[in-house]
C-alpha positions in Angstrom: 6.9 -3.0 -38.6 7.2 -1.8 -35.2 5.0 1.2 -35.5 2.1 -1.6 -35.6 2.9 -2.1 -32.1 -0.2 -2.9 -29.7 -2.0 -3.9 -32.7 -0.4 -7.0 -32.8 -0.6 -7.3 -29.3 -2.9 -9.8 -28.3 -3.9 -10.3 -24.6 -6.8 -12.2 -22.8 -6.2 -10.4 -19.7 -8.8 -7.5 -18.9 -8.9 -4.5 -16.6 -11.0 -6.5 -14.0 -8.4 -9.2 -14.1 -5.6 -7.0 -13.2 -7.6 -5.4 -10.2 -8.4 -8.5 -8.9 -4.5 -10.0 -9.5 -3.4 -6.9 -7.4 -5.6 -7.1 -4.6 -5.0 -10.8 -4.4 -1.0 -9.8 -4.4 -1.2 -7.2 -1.8 -3.2 -9.0 0.8 -1.3 -12.4 0.4 1.8 -10.4 0.5 1.0 -8.9 3.7 -0.3 -12.3 5.1 3.2 -13.7 4.5 4.9 -10.4 6.0 3.1 -9.9 9.0 2.6 -13.9 10.0 5.5 -15.7 9.1 8.3 -13.0 8.2 9.9 -12.1 11.6 10.9 -9.1 9.8 10.3 -6.9 12.9 9.6 -7.2 16.5 7.1 -10.3 16.6 5.1 -12.3 19.2 3.2 -15.7 19.3 -0.3 -16.0 18.6 -1.1 -17.0 22.2 0.4 -13.9 23.8 -2.1 -12.3 21.3 -4.9 -13.3 23.9 -7.7 -13.4 21.2 -10.8 -13.7 23.4 -13.0 -14.8 20.6 -11.1 -17.3 19.2 -11.6 -20.8 20.7 -8.6 -23.2 21.0 -9.2 -25.0 18.0 -9.5 -22.0 15.7 -6.1 -20.7 17.0 -4.6 -23.8 16.1 -5.9 -23.3 12.5 -3.4 -20.9 12.3 -0.3 -22.9 12.7 3.1 -21.4 13.8 2.6 -17.7 12.9 4.6 -15.1 14.6 2.5 -11.8 14.0 4.6 -8.5 13.9 4.1 -6.0 16.5 6.5 -3.6 14.1 8.0 -4.0 11.1 11.9 -3.3 10.1 13.0 -1.0 7.6 15.0 -3.5 5.1 15.7 -6.9 4.5 16.5 -9.8 2.1 13.3 -10.9 0.7 14.9 -14.3 -0.3 13.2 -17.1 1.8 14.1 -20.8 3.0 11.5 -23.5 3.6 11.9 -25.1 7.0 9.2 -27.1 8.6 6.8 -25.9 5.7 7.1 -22.4 6.7 9.0 -20.0 4.2 11.6 -18.1 6.3 13.2 -14.9 6.0 17.1 -14.5 6.7 17.2 -12.6 10.2 20.6 -11.5 9.5 19.8 -9.6 6.8 17.1 -7.4 8.5 18.2 -3.6 9.2 16.7 -3.0 12.7 15.7 0.4 12.3 11.8 1.4 12.1 10.5 3.8 9.6 7.1 5.0 11.4 5.4 5.6 7.9 5.8 1.8 7.0 4.2 0.4 10.0 1.5 2.8 9.7 0.7 1.8 6.2 1.0 -2.2 7.5 -1.3 -1.6 10.1 -3.9 0.6 7.8 -3.6 -2.3 5.2 -4.7 -4.9 7.8 -7.4 -2.8 9.0 -8.8 -2.7 5.1 -8.6 -6.2 5.0 -10.3 -6.9 8.3 -13.5 -5.0 6.7 -12.7 -7.6 3.5 -12.9 -10.8 5.8 -15.8 -9.6 7.7 -18.1 -10.8 4.7 -17.0 -14.4 5.6 -19.1 -14.2 8.6 -21.5 -17.3 8.5 -20.0 -18.5 5.2 -16.4 -19.8 6.0 -15.0 -19.6 9.4 -11.4 -19.7 8.9 -11.9 -16.6 6.6 -13.9 -15.1 9.1 -11.6 -15.5 11.7 -8.8 -13.6 9.8 -11.0 -10.6 10.9 -10.6 -11.5 14.5 -6.9 -12.2 14.3 -6.0 -9.1 12.1 -8.2 -6.8 14.4 -6.2 -8.1 17.7 -2.8 -7.6 15.9 -3.5 -4.3 14.9 -4.5 -3.4 18.4 -1.4 -4.8 20.0 0.6 -3.0 17.1 -0.8 0.4 18.0 -0.3 0.0 21.6 3.2 -1.0 20.7 3.5 2.2 18.3 2.1 4.5 21.1 4.7 2.9 23.8 8.0 2.9 21.6 7.7 4.8 18.5 6.8 8.5 20.3 9.6 11.2 21.3 9.7 13.2 24.4 7.0 15.3 22.8 4.5 12.4 22.1 5.1 12.7 18.6 5.7 9.7 16.3 9.4 9.7 14.9 11.7 7.1 13.2 13.7 5.0 15.4 16.0 2.0 15.9 16.5 -0.9 17.9 19.0 -0.3 20.9 22.1 -2.4 20.7 21.7 -3.7 24.3 18.2 -4.7 23.3 16.9 -8.4 24.0 13.6 -10.2 22.7 12.5 -10.0 26.3 12.6 -6.2 26.7 13.0 -4.6 23.6 13.8 -1.2 23.3 14.6 1.8 20.6 16.6 4.9 20.3 15.6 8.0 17.9 17.3 7.9 14.8 16.0 11.1 13.7 14.9 13.8 16.4 12.7 15.8 13.5 9.1 14.8 13.0 6.8 14.7 9.9 3.3 16.2 9.9 2.5 13.5 7.5 3.6 10.6 9.6 1.3 11.8 12.7 -1.6 12.0 10.0 -0.9 8.2 9.2 -1.3 7.5 12.7 -4.3 9.7 12.9 -5.6 7.2 10.3 -4.7 3.8 11.8 -6.1 4.8 15.4 -9.1 6.1 14.1 -9.8 3.5 11.6 -9.3 0.9 14.4 -11.9 2.4 16.7 -14.5 2.5 13.9 -14.1 -1.0 13.2 -13.7 -2.5 17.1 -16.1 -3.3 19.4 -13.7 -2.9 22.0 -14.9 -1.5 25.2 -11.6 0.7 24.6 -12.5 1.9 21.2 -13.4 5.3 22.4 -9.7 6.0 23.5 -8.5 5.2 20.2 -10.7 7.4 18.5 -9.7 10.3 21.1 -6.2 9.8 20.7 -7.1 10.2 16.7 -8.7 13.5 17.0 -5.9 14.8 19.5 -3.9 14.5 16.1 -6.3 16.4 14.1 -6.8 19.1 16.8 -2.7 19.6 16.3 -3.1 20.0 12.5 -5.5 22.4 12.9 -3.6 24.5 16.0 -0.5 24.5 13.8 -2.3 25.1 10.4 -0.2 28.1 9.4 2.8 25.9 9.9 1.6 23.5 7.7 0.9 25.7 4.9 4.8 26.4 4.5 5.8 22.9 4.4 7.2 21.2 1.2 5.3 19.7 -1.6 6.3 16.7 -0.7 5.0 16.9 2.9 1.7 18.5 1.9 0.9 15.8 -0.7 1.3 13.1 1.8 -0.5 15.0 4.6 -3.5 15.9 2.7 -3.5 11.9 1.0 -3.9 11.2 5.0 -6.3 13.8 5.4 -8.6 12.4 2.6 -8.0 9.0 3.9 -9.2 10.2 7.4 -12.5 12.2 6.2 -13.2 9.2 4.1 -13.7 7.2 7.6 -14.8 10.1 9.7 -16.5 13.0 7.7 -15.3 15.4 10.1 -16.2 18.8 9.1 -12.9 20.6 10.5 -11.0 17.8 8.4 -12.8 18.7 5.3 -12.1 22.6 5.9 -8.3 22.0 6.4 -8.5 19.3 3.4 -10.0 22.0 1.2 -7.3 24.7 1.9 -4.6 22.0 1.3 -6.2 20.8 -2.2 -6.0 24.5 -2.9 -2.4 25.0 -1.9 -1.3 21.8 -4.0 -3.1 23.4 -7.0 -1.5 26.6 -6.7 2.1 25.4 -6.1 1.8 23.2 -9.3 0.7 26.4 -11.4 2.7 28.8 -9.7 5.4 29.9 -12.1 7.7 31.3 -9.4 7.7 27.8 -7.6 11.0 25.9 -8.2 11.3 23.5 -10.7 10.6 19.8 -9.8 13.3 17.5 -11.0 12.0 14.7 -13.4 12.7 12.2 -10.6 10.1 13.4 -8.6 7.3 15.1 -11.0 5.8 11.9 -11.9 5.1 11.0 -8.4 4.2 14.0 -7.5 1.6 14.4 -10.5 0.2 10.9 -9.3 -0.4 11.8 -5.7 -2.1 15.0 -6.8 -4.2 13.0 -8.9 -5.3 10.9 -6.2 -5.7 13.6 -3.6 -8.2 15.4 -6.0 -9.9 12.2 -7.0 -10.4 11.3 -3.3 -11.5 14.9 -2.4 -13.9 15.0 -5.0 -15.3 11.7 -4.3 -15.8 12.7 -0.5 -17.0 16.0 -1.3 -18.7 16.0 -4.8 -16.6 19.5 -5.3 -16.8 19.3 -9.3 -13.7 21.7 -9.7 -11.3 18.7 -8.1 -12.8 16.3 -10.5 -11.9 18.7 -13.6 -8.4 19.1 -11.9 -8.1 15.2 -11.8 -8.9 14.8 -15.2 -6.2 17.2 -16.6 -3.5 15.6 -14.7 -4.8 12.1 -16.1 -4.8 13.5 -19.5 -1.3 14.8 -18.8 -0.4 11.2 -17.4 -1.6 9.5 -20.5 0.5 11.6 -22.8 3.6 9.8 -21.3 2.6 6.4 -23.0 4.5 5.5 -25.8 2.1 2.8 -27.7 4.9 1.5 -29.9 7.1 0.6 -26.6 3.9 -0.1 -24.8 5.1 1.6 -21.7 5.0 5.2 -20.3 8.4 7.0 -20.5 9.2 9.9 -17.9 10.4 13.4 -19.6 14.1 13.1 -19.7 16.9 13.3 -22.2 18.8 10.3 -20.5 19.5 7.1 -22.2 18.8 5.1 -19.5 15.4 5.9 -17.2 14.8 4.7 -13.5 11.0 4.1 -12.6 10.6 3.4 -8.9 8.4 0.6 -8.0 6.0 3.3 -6.7 5.7 5.4 -9.8 4.9 2.4 -11.8 2.1 1.0 -9.3 0.9 4.6 -8.9 0.7 5.0 -12.8 -1.4 1.9 -13.2 -3.5 2.4 -10.1 -4.5 5.6 -11.6 -5.3 4.6 -14.7 -7.4 2.0 -13.2 -9.4 3.9 -11.0 -10.0 6.7 -13.6 -11.3 4.2 -15.9 -13.9 3.5 -13.5 -15.0 6.6 -13.0 -15.2 7.8 -16.5 -18.3 7.5 -18.5 -16.3 8.3 -21.5 -14.7 5.7 -24.1 -10.9 6.2 -24.0 -7.7 4.3 -24.4 -6.9 3.5 -20.9 -7.8 -0.1 -21.3 -4.8 -0.7 -24.0 -2.5 1.4 -21.6 -3.6 -0.8 -18.7 -2.9 -3.8 -20.3 0.3 -2.7 -21.5 1.7 -1.1 -18.3 0.7 -3.9 -16.5 2.3 -6.7 -18.8 5.4 -4.6 -19.9 6.3 -2.3 -16.5 4.8 -4.3 -13.6 5.3 -8.0 -14.5 8.1 -8.2 -17.3 10.4 -5.4 -15.8 11.3 -7.8 -12.9 10.3 -5.1 -10.4 8.1 -8.0 -8.6 9.9 -10.7 -7.8 7.3 -13.5 -7.6 3.4 -13.7 -7.2 1.7 -15.7 -4.7 0.2 -19.3 -5.9 -3.5 -19.5 -6.7 -5.9 -20.7 -3.9 -6.7 -24.4 -4.1 -10.0 -25.5 -5.8 -11.4 -26.0 -2.3 -10.6 -22.3 -1.0 -14.0 -20.4 -1.1 -12.4 -17.3 -2.7 -11.8 -19.3 -5.9 -15.9 -19.2 -6.7 -18.0 -16.5 -7.3 -20.4 -15.5 -4.6 -18.3 -18.2 -2.5 -20.6 -21.0 -3.8 -18.2 -23.8 -3.9 -20.0 -24.8 -7.3 -18.0 -25.9 -10.4 -19.8 -23.6 -12.5 -18.9 -20.4 -10.3 -15.2 -21.5 -10.4 -13.0 -18.1 -11.0 -10.5 -18.5 -13.8 -6.8 -18.5 -12.4 -6.0 -15.2 -14.3 -8.1 -13.1 -11.7 -5.4 -14.5 -9.3 -1.9 -14.5 -10.9 0.4 -14.4 -13.9 1.8 -17.4 -15.1 4.9 -15.3 -16.3 5.9 -15.0 -12.8 7.2 -17.6 -10.3 5.5 -18.2 -7.0 7.8 -17.8 -3.8 8.1 -21.6 -3.5 9.4 -22.5 -6.6 11.7 -19.3 -6.8 12.6 -19.1 -2.7 11.8 -15.4 -3.1 8.8 -13.8 -1.4 6.2 -11.4 -3.3 7.6 -8.0 -3.1 8.5 -5.1 -5.1 12.5 -4.3 -5.5 13.0 -0.4 -5.3 13.4 0.3 -9.0 13.9 -0.8 -12.5 16.2 0.8 -15.0 14.7 0.8 -18.6 17.8 1.1 -21.7 16.0 3.2 -24.6 18.9 1.7 -26.8 18.4 -2.0 -25.8 14.4 -1.4 -25.0 15.1 -3.6 -22.0 14.3 -3.5 -18.2 17.2 -4.0 -15.7 15.6 -4.4 -12.0 17.6 -3.2 -9.0 19.3 -5.8 -6.5 17.1 -8.2 -4.6 16.1 -6.1 -1.3 12.9 -5.7 0.5 11.9 -2.1 1.4 9.5 -1.8 3.7 7.9 1.7 3.3 7.9 1.2 -0.8 6.3 -2.2 -0.6 3.6 -1.1 2.3 2.5 2.1 0.8 1.8 0.3 -2.5 -0.1 -2.7 -0.8 -2.0 -0.2 1.2 -3.2 1.8 -1.9 -3.9 -1.1 -4.0 -6.1 -2.4 -1.1 -7.6 1.0 -0.3 -8.1 2.3 -3.8 -9.4 -1.0 -5.4 -11.3 -2.6 -2.4 -14.8 -2.1 -3.8 
């Protein structure tokens, strides 16, 4: 009776539950990583010198260690020391992937916007806006000082062997720079300027616009980049245009979206491996969706629709998962692929006016491929009953209490219970024969996690 499949899968979860759970996962996991992991160069809350917080407000944050930058890798197993969940510092790979750090700061800036709504409602929540804004400013200043090469562009680096906490220093790991990395930092500096009331905000905006001018000046070089680079650069430009509505950015975006369409549909383009194809299709969809959302150009909505239909065809209703096109008996799914596929189903369902099978696919992929596969190591515990986020409209009234299913899946342990933080492992392997998933070894890859957390927050923030 295997063919009945989804008919027998009774699930109380709804799309709205899943969206809220993912947003909760991203914001709480980021909070733990940025404030408590020490997985990077960190400072103290006193050294941040947050002018708008009183000493009593600062004390409410307790013993936090805000990150100035994030290391490339680490072991997400944690130990409870003095009521703090601590990471193993010996496991850190003290290299800097600059993209990870840009996504981390962008995520915090998006959360600043989220916590602003608590002004006049709950001081503790609203103070997170002040804390995150100050952390972001310090991060951006740190990046500009330490993560640029002699030409002034951002590049991956590694900590010098003779560095000390008092005087941290870095050396270049790779002299090559990526246009897509510069665009991520352009987004971060501009977003900070747009949210800040600091007197120096104009300098951050001008710094971002200088990077944009570089893209315009080297436009011809950009057109010759690899497909991977063009997809990532276009994503960052879409984000920037959403923030700025800059006309020069819009013109460059139009060219790049047309180029992406031509590259994918040109029969002379070299074949894309199946390992890359799904992620590329997902990034292409997101780029077309964002460009349509920002400009209203119908062509790109139609192109996104075609990609969406193509992705839906990968779904196997009997197994309740999507399957990549390959003859291999064991299929490797990266955490980015699974997350992007689910996010695309969610955002497409939100904009589509037609009835579709998306809802069943969303429920299945979330439950089978994201939760049951083992690709997420734990899930943050639900807020206490006295937490204002547990209630509709933040009323604290019992009749407005939000169901636990809006925060977490009961099948995953909390970080406290399993002593592993809430992050994604690199990939899972699906056995066609056994119809089971086998997760990769327990590890924390900062790039994979930061890009997922940012896209969850950015695409589901409404």
